[in-house]
Steps between C-alpha positions, in 0.01 A plus 500: 500500500218265417308552178146637527245443226245778456189396309280761335179383335329730252187528291414824319717686750660763272400785731700362796757255365783754466459612859485140623816386320691819580420451867665157495799629303558772761535259791839495671521119519652409164511120485158470341325379191179657381251263345212663317210282387249675276162336457421589140466876535327678213626849588861623469625298800688239289693769311596673823618169646707420191674836533591425863628158394720663234635750754561238774558169317693333785256608769152454352337172399189555294201279423247638253186290459315521171162468671360565846538190719379644829692621802583158646644355180689822428645511851606136482668558164713775655557309824656204320747735325646606835853392591551703817527353846234744617 
């Protein structure tokens, strides 16, 4: 089974981030890594992401930016963390 990298980008997404991550965790294909790149959120998103990282340390790669860089820079930061074939 080839490894699939799933990239989730966030910015002030606390209302939906649990649902988004849980949806990926519930998939039946298990050879995945979840990369989450947060773009300097000022709401509770970073704390939620840190909790997921603690609960799934071998599955989730986390990038927390200190300031907002914009969607392109944030996406690229997460993209370059990917190690999956797909």
